[in-house]
C-alpha positions in Angstrom: -57.0 25.0 -45.4 -59.4 21.8 -44.8 -56.9 20.1 -46.7 -54.1 21.2 -44.6 -56.1 20.2 -41.5 -57.0 17.1 -43.0 -53.1 16.4 -43.8 -52.2 17.5 -39.8 -53.9 14.8 -38.6 -51.5 12.2 -40.7 -48.1 14.8 -39.5 -49.7 14.4 -35.7 -49.7 11.0 -35.7 -45.8 10.5 -36.9 -44.7 13.2 -34.4 -46.5 10.9 -32.1 -44.9 7.7 -33.2 -41.6 9.9 -33.0 -42.3 10.9 -29.5 -42.8 7.4 -28.8 -39.2 6.2 -30.6 -37.2 8.8 -28.7 -36.1 6.9 -25.9 -34.8 4.3 -27.5 -33.0 5.6 -30.0 -32.3 9.3 -29.0 -29.5 10.6 -27.0 -30.2 11.4 -23.0 -30.2 15.1 -23.4 -33.8 14.5 -25.9 -35.3 13.8 -23.4 -36.7 16.7 -22.7 -38.0 17.5 -26.4 -40.1 14.4 -26.2 -43.1 16.0 -23.9 -42.8 18.9 -26.8 -43.4 16.1 -29.5 -46.3 14.7 -27.5 -47.9 18.1 -27.2 -47.8 19.0 -31.0 -48.9 15.5 -32.3 -51.9 15.9 -29.8 -53.0 19.1 -31.0 -52.5 18.6 -34.7 -54.9 15.6 -34.5 -57.6 17.1 -32.8 -56.9 20.3 -34.6 -57.7 17.4 -37.9 -60.5 15.8 -36.0 -62.3 19.3 -35.8 -62.7 19.1 -39.6 -65.0 15.9 -39.3 -67.3 17.3 -36.7 -70.9 16.4 -38.9 -69.3 13.1 -39.3 -68.0 12.5 -35.9 -71.6 13.6 -34.1 -73.4 11.0 -36.7 -70.6 8.2 -35.6 -71.2 8.4 -31.8 -75.0 8.5 -32.3 -75.0 4.7 -33.5 -75.5 2.3 -30.6 -72.4 0.7 -31.0 -69.9 3.8 -30.7 -71.7 4.8 -27.3 -71.0 0.9 -25.9 -67.6 1.8 -27.6 -67.1 4.8 -25.8 -68.5 3.4 -22.6 -65.5 0.9 -22.7 -63.2 3.2 -23.3 -64.0 5.3 -20.7 -63.7 2.1 -18.3 -60.4 1.0 -19.7 -59.0 4.6 -19.1 -60.6 5.0 -15.6 -58.9 1.3 -14.8 -56.0 3.0 -16.3 -56.2 5.4 -13.9 -56.6 3.4 -10.8 -53.7 0.9 -12.0 -51.5 4.5 -12.2 -52.9 5.6 -8.9 -51.7 2.7 -7.1 -48.1 2.8 -8.7 -47.9 6.2 -7.7 -48.6 4.8 -4.2 -46.0 2.1 -4.3 -43.2 4.1 -5.4 -43.5 6.1 -2.2 -44.6 3.4 0.0 -43.0 0.0 -1.0 -41.6 -2.8 1.0 -40.0 -6.0 0.0 -40.4 -9.8 0.5 -37.8 -12.0 0.0 -38.6 -15.9 -0.1 -35.7 -17.1 -1.4 -33.5 -19.6 0.8 -30.5 -17.5 1.6 -32.3 -14.6 0.8 -30.4 -13.6 -2.0 -32.6 -10.3 -3.4 -32.0 -8.7 0.2 -29.3 -6.9 1.8 -27.4 -8.8 4.1 -27.2 -7.2 8.1 -23.5 -6.1 7.9 -24.3 -3.8 4.2 -27.1 -2.5 6.2 -25.6 -1.8 9.1 -22.8 -0.2 7.1 -24.7 2.5 5.3 -26.7 3.3 8.1 -23.2 4.3 9.6 -22.2 6.2 6.5 -20.2 9.5 7.9 -19.6 11.1 4.2 -21.7 11.4 1.4 -20.8 8.3 -1.6 -21.7 8.5 -5.1 -21.6 5.2 -7.5 -21.3 5.8 -11.1 -21.9 2.5 -12.5 -20.5 2.4 -16.3 -22.6 -0.2 -18.5 -24.0 -0.5 -21.8 -27.9 0.2 -21.8 -28.4 -3.7 -23.5 -26.2 -4.8 -20.5 -27.8 -7.6 -18.5 -25.6 -6.5 -14.9 -26.9 -3.1 -15.4 -30.7 -3.8 -14.1 -28.9 -6.0 -10.8 -26.5 -3.0 -10.5 -29.9 -0.9 -10.2 -31.8 -3.0 -7.9 -29.0 -2.7 -5.5 -28.1 0.8 -5.6 -32.1 1.6 -5.0 -31.6 -0.7 -1.7 -28.6 1.3 -1.0 -30.5 4.7 -1.0 -33.4 3.0 1.0 -30.6 2.5 4.2 -28.3 5.6 3.7 -30.0 8.3 5.3 -29.2 10.3 2.3 -25.5 9.4 2.2 -25.7 7.6 -0.7 -26.2 8.6 -4.2 -25.4 6.9 -7.8 -26.2 6.9 -11.6 -25.7 4.7 -14.3 -23.5 5.9 -17.4 -23.4 4.3 -20.8 -20.0 4.7 -21.1 -20.0 4.7 -25.1 -22.3 7.5 -25.4 -20.4 9.6 -22.6 -16.6 8.7 -23.4 -15.4 11.6 -21.6 -16.8 10.8 -18.3 -15.4 7.0 -18.7 -12.2 8.6 -20.0 -12.0 10.5 -16.6 -12.7 8.0 -14.7 -10.5 5.5 -16.1 -13.0 2.8 -17.2 -11.5 0.0 -19.2 -14.0 -2.8 -19.1 -18.0 -2.4 -19.3 -19.5 -3.2 -15.8 -17.4 -1.3 -13.8 -18.4 0.9 -10.7 -16.7 3.9 -9.0 -17.4 4.5 -5.5 -16.3 8.2 -4.4 -16.1 10.3 -1.9 -14.6 13.4 -1.5 -11.2 12.2 -0.2 -11.0 8.9 -2.6 -12.4 6.4 -4.8 -12.6 2.9 -4.8 -13.1 0.5 -8.4 -15.3 -2.3 -8.4 -15.6 -4.9 -11.2 -19.2 -6.5 -10.4 -22.4 -5.6 -9.5 -21.8 -7.7 -6.3 -23.4 -6.8 -3.1 -20.1 -8.2 -1.3 -18.0 -6.7 -3.7 -19.7 -3.1 -3.1 -19.9 -3.3 0.7 -16.3 -4.3 0.5 -15.5 -0.8 -1.7 -17.9 1.2 0.7 -15.3 -0.2 3.7 -12.3 1.3 1.7 -13.6 4.3 0.4 -15.3 5.3 4.1 -12.3 4.4 6.4 -9.1 6.0 6.5 -6.2 3.5 6.1 -5.9 -0.2 6.5 -5.1 -2.2 9.6 -2.3 -4.5 9.4 -2.7 -8.4 10.5 0.4 -10.0 11.1 0.3 -13.6 10.8 3.3 -15.4 12.6 5.3 -18.2 10.8 7.8 -20.6 11.3 6.7 -23.1 13.3 3.7 -25.1 10.9 1.6 -22.4 10.9 -0.7 -22.6 7.8 0.7 -20.9 4.6 -0.7 -17.7 3.6 -0.3 -18.4 -0.1 -1.4 -21.9 -0.1 -5.0 -22.4 -2.4 -4.8 -26.0 -1.1 -7.5 -27.2 1.5 -5.4 -26.7 4.4 -4.5 -23.5 3.3 -4.7 -20.1 4.1 -5.2 -18.1 1.0 -9.0 -18.0 1.8 -8.8 -16.4 5.0 -6.1 -14.2 3.8 -8.2 -12.8 0.8 -11.3 -12.4 3.2 -8.9 -10.0 5.2 -8.3 -7.9 2.1 -11.5 -7.4 0.9 -12.5 -6.5 4.4 -10.2 -3.4 4.1 -7.0 -5.1 5.8 -3.4 -5.5 5.2 -2.5 -9.3 5.6 1.5 -9.8 6.1 3.8 -12.6 7.1 6.1 -12.4 10.6 8.8 -14.4 11.6 8.6 -13.2 15.2 11.9 -15.4 15.7 14.2 -13.2 13.5 12.1 -9.7 14.1 12.3 -10.3 17.7 9.5 -7.8 18.4 6.3 -6.6 17.1 6.2 -4.6 14.8 5.2 -1.2 15.8 2.4 -0.9 13.1 0.5 -4.0 13.9 -3.3 -3.9 14.6 -3.4 -7.4 15.3 -1.1 -10.8 15.5 -2.5 -14.0 14.5 -0.7 -17.2 15.2 -2.7 -19.8 13.2 -2.2 -23.4 14.4 1.2 -23.4 15.3 2.5 -27.1 15.3 5.7 -26.6 17.4 5.8 -24.4 20.1 7.0 -20.9 20.1 10.3 -19.8 21.2 10.6 -18.1 24.7 11.2 -14.9 23.0 8.6 -14.7 20.9 6.0 -15.4 24.1 8.0 -12.3 25.2 7.1 -10.1 22.3 3.7 -11.5 22.6 3.7 -10.1 26.1 5.3 -6.7 25.2 2.7 -6.1 22.6 -0.4 -6.6 24.8 1.6 -5.0 27.6 1.1 -1.9 25.1 -2.9 -2.9 24.5 -1.8 -4.7 21.5 -4.7 -7.7 20.3 -3.8 -11.1 19.3 -5.7 -14.1 18.0 -4.5 -18.0 18.8 -5.7 -20.5 17.1 -4.0 -23.5 18.8 -5.3 -27.3 17.3 -5.9 -30.7 19.7 -2.9 -32.3 20.6 -0.3 -29.5 19.1 2.0 -26.3 21.1 1.9 -27.7 24.3 4.1 -24.2 25.1 1.4 -22.3 24.0 -1.0 -24.0 26.1 1.1 -23.4 29.2 1.5 -19.6 28.1 -2.6 -19.3 28.2 -2.9 -20.7 31.4 -1.8 -17.0 32.4 -4.3 -15.4 30.6 -7.1 -17.6 32.0 -7.6 -19.9 29.6 -7.1 -23.7 29.7 -6.8 -25.8 26.8 -8.0 -29.2 27.2 -5.9 -32.4 26.1 -8.8 -33.9 24.0 -10.7 -33.7 20.5 -14.0 -32.6 20.7 -16.3 -35.4 19.3 -20.0 -35.0 18.3 -22.3 -37.4 16.7 -23.8 -35.9 13.2 -24.2 -36.5 9.8 -22.3 -33.2 8.5 -19.0 -34.5 8.8 -19.6 -37.4 6.1 -20.1 -34.5 4.0 -16.6 -33.5 4.6 -15.4 -37.0 4.6 -13.7 -36.5 8.0 -16.6 -38.2 10.3 -17.7 -37.2 14.2 -14.9 -34.3 14.4 -17.0 -31.7 13.2 -19.1 -30.6 15.9 -21.9 -27.6 15.0 -21.6 -24.8 17.2 -25.3 -23.1 17.5 -24.9 -21.6 20.8 -23.3 -18.6 21.9 -22.7 -16.3 24.6 -23.4 -13.0 24.2 -20.6 -10.8 22.8 -20.2 -8.5 19.8 -18.7 -11.1 17.4 -21.7 -13.3 18.3 -24.5 -10.3 18.4 -26.0 -11.3 14.9 -24.8 -15.3 15.1 -27.9 -16.1 16.5 -29.6 -19.1 14.4 -26.7 -19.6 12.3 -24.5 -22.6 12.5 -20.7 -22.7 12.3 -18.1 -25.7 12.0 -15.4 -26.3 14.4 -13.9 -29.3 12.9 -11.0 -31.0 14.6 -11.2 -28.6 18.0 -10.0 -29.3 21.6 -11.6 -27.6 24.3 -11.3 -24.0 25.4 -12.3 -23.8 28.8 -12.3 -20.1 30.8 -10.5 -20.5 34.0 -12.4 -20.6 37.5 -10.3 -17.6 39.1 -8.6 -16.1 36.3 -5.4 -14.0 37.1 -5.7 -10.1 38.5 -7.6 -7.9 36.1 -8.2 -10.5 33.1 -11.4 -11.1 32.4 -12.5 -14.2 30.4 -15.9 -15.3 28.6 -16.4 -17.9 26.7 -17.7 -17.5 23.2 -19.1 -20.3 21.8 -20.0 -23.8 22.9 -20.9 -27.2 21.2 -23.9 -29.5 21.9 -24.8 -31.3 25.1 -24.4 -34.8 22.5 -20.6 -33.7 22.2 -17.6 -34.9 24.3 -14.3 -34.2 24.7 -12.5 -37.4 23.5 -8.9 -37.8 25.5 -8.0 -41.2 24.5 -5.6 -40.6 21.3 -5.3 -44.6 20.3 -9.2 -44.8 20.4 -9.4 -42.0 18.1 -6.7 -43.2 15.9 -9.1 -46.6 15.6 -11.8 -45.0 15.3 -13.6 -46.6 18.2 -14.1 -43.6 20.2 -16.5 -43.7 23.0 -17.2 -40.9 26.0 -16.0 -42.4 29.4 -15.6 -40.9 32.5 -12.4 -39.0 32.2 -13.9 -37.3 29.0 -15.6 -33.3 29.3 -18.9 -33.9 28.4 -20.8 -31.1 26.5 -21.9 -28.4 25.9 -18.1 -27.8 25.9 -16.2 -24.1 25.0 -14.4 -24.1 21.7 -13.5 -20.6 21.8 -12.9 -17.5 24.2 -12.2 -14.3 24.5 -10.1 -12.3 27.0 -9.3 -8.8 28.0 -6.8 -7.1 30.2 -7.1 -3.1 30.3 -7.0 -1.9 26.6 -5.1 -5.3 25.4 -7.6 -8.1 23.8 -7.1 -11.8 23.3 -9.4 -14.1 21.0 -8.6 -18.5 21.5 -10.1 -20.5 19.1 -9.9 -24.6 19.8 -9.0 -25.3 16.0 -7.2 -23.3 13.1 -9.1 -25.6 10.7 -12.2 -23.6 10.8 -10.5 -20.5 8.8 -8.7 -22.7 6.2 -9.6 -22.9 2.9 -11.8 -25.9 3.0 -13.7 -25.0 5.6 -14.0 -21.1 5.5 -17.2 -20.6 3.4 -19.0 -23.3 5.2 -22.0 -21.7 6.6 -21.3 -18.9 9.2 -17.2 -19.7 9.6 -16.4 -16.1 7.9 -18.4 -14.5 9.6 -17.3 -16.0 12.9 -13.5 -15.5 11.5 -14.2 -11.8 10.0 -16.5 -10.7 13.2 -13.5 -12.0 15.6 -11.1 -9.8 13.3 -12.8 -6.7 13.4 -13.6 -6.9 16.8 -9.9 -7.3 18.0 -9.1 -4.3 15.1 -11.5 -2.1 17.5 -13.9 -1.8 14.2 -16.8 -3.3 16.2 -19.4 -1.2 13.3 -17.8 -4.1 10.7 -19.3 -6.7 12.8 -22.5 -8.5 11.1 -23.8 -11.1 9.0 -21.8 -10.7 5.5 -22.8 -11.0 2.0 -23.9 -14.5 0.5 -23.1 -15.9 -2.6 -25.8 -16.2 -4.8 -26.8 -20.0 -3.8 -28.6 -22.5 -6.8 -31.6 -24.2 -5.2 -32.4 -26.8 -7.9 -35.4 -28.9 -7.8 -35.1 -32.8 -7.9 -38.0 -34.8 -8.8 -39.0 -38.4 -8.9 -39.9 -40.4 -12.0 -43.9 -39.9 -11.2 -43.3 -36.4 -10.5 -41.6 -35.3 -13.5 -44.6 -37.2 -15.2 -47.2 -35.7 -13.3 -45.3 -32.3 -14.1 -45.5 -32.8 -17.5 -49.1 -34.0 -18.0 -50.7 -31.3 -16.1 -50.0 -28.4 -18.0 -49.6 -30.2 -21.1 -52.1 -32.6 -21.6 -54.9 -32.5 -18.7 -56.1 -28.3 -18.7 -55.8 -28.3 -22.5 -58.0 -31.2 -22.5 -60.5 -30.1 -19.8 -60.7 -26.8 -22.4 -61.3 -28.8 -25.3 -63.7 -31.0 -23.7 -65.8 -28.1 -22.2 -66.0 -26.3 -25.6 -66.9 -29.7 -27.1 -69.8 -29.8 -24.6 -70.9 -26.5 -25.1 -71.3 -26.9 -28.7 -73.4 -30.0 -28.4 -75.6 -28.1 -25.9 -76.3 -25.1 -27.9 -77.1 -27.3 -30.8 -79.4 -29.3 -28.7 -81.1 -26.0 -28.2 -81.9 -25.0 -31.8 
């Protein structure tokens, strides 16, 4: 019997080792067995120790053993305190993101969308257990739960261990995330906040709003991927759950019945009178129109907008600043940081937008009856509206008496009954070259959301991860090498030598 109990100790240690390894080699459903193994292992070890009672009493009678026991008790107390702190922090925790563009914090749009969820959303993420993106997805999901008021649940599934579930969802690639409600589902192919947020919009919105983009007058091409194209703007609207279609208004004659917004993006020639009449008929029914008119172009649109209480300046806004040099176009890129109070701009405080190659968009002092006009964005006091085109071509433009002085309005919003109209003094803001610069995309998409009467989508959107390299001078690089590699180890060695010499001197 005594012999069997002695062997029980070894068996107990083997059982405890198996319990420790089980999470790494076993299946998920075996987790419950682990704790039974732990209990069995502890009981076997204790039973084995009972056969050596006399030896244990003699051992703990030594001074060294007592010190060891005291140390063990202190270690256990320390572990207990750490465990208590972890338990408290699990329920009451906060995050502090010190990165420059808050890469580890949810964007305001994501937080706003989660807080306004009306239906339950479940996320199923298919990652291998050793896949790098798994932890990124889990961190995002935990933050989503924090702001979703119980409307968001999630789990991570290894498709190799649960192939049936992967087949049910039609999963073809590792790292796919499925967002689902009772009515619909949406697949997201990457653990990226912007993609997940757009996926949430798609599964929680009924249908898609259609944005028609007028073509035929030299407007930006939706398919053009060059710097002047509108492919980025088209993609941004589609990711935000809008359907974008071209519209040759001169051929159609009327705005399609399913149109939520009509976008006129920088026409180089005038729209025909029947086209303008079609826009009027659309707005008379409460339609929404988004107009971008570049400097010194489309005089017909300038005359058309007068009846909507907007005056387009025959000028180009100039603002001396170094930003233009980054884009190779000089001071024709005003930096806007002054916004008027409106739903479109409510979250843009402290965010810069660039209005490249823009003209002034000034609300009329006496707008037509029933029309409300409000400026949206203004340039700085250092800007002016240059009217001398020859001086602009020569690159010698300077402010003079006939030039309007800053701050100058470069965007305006107009309402009449249910109709909504937004006017920009430039279309380059939404071009491929400038859309993703600073707050331009937020300003553009906020305008689209407001026109589509989806104001709950107006906010600051998730930003791409920004690399922040550290540049060192040769002297700084030398110091960064010497301090940890030479100086600190040298001080430690010197301290050791001094200590040895002093001890020998005391003998």
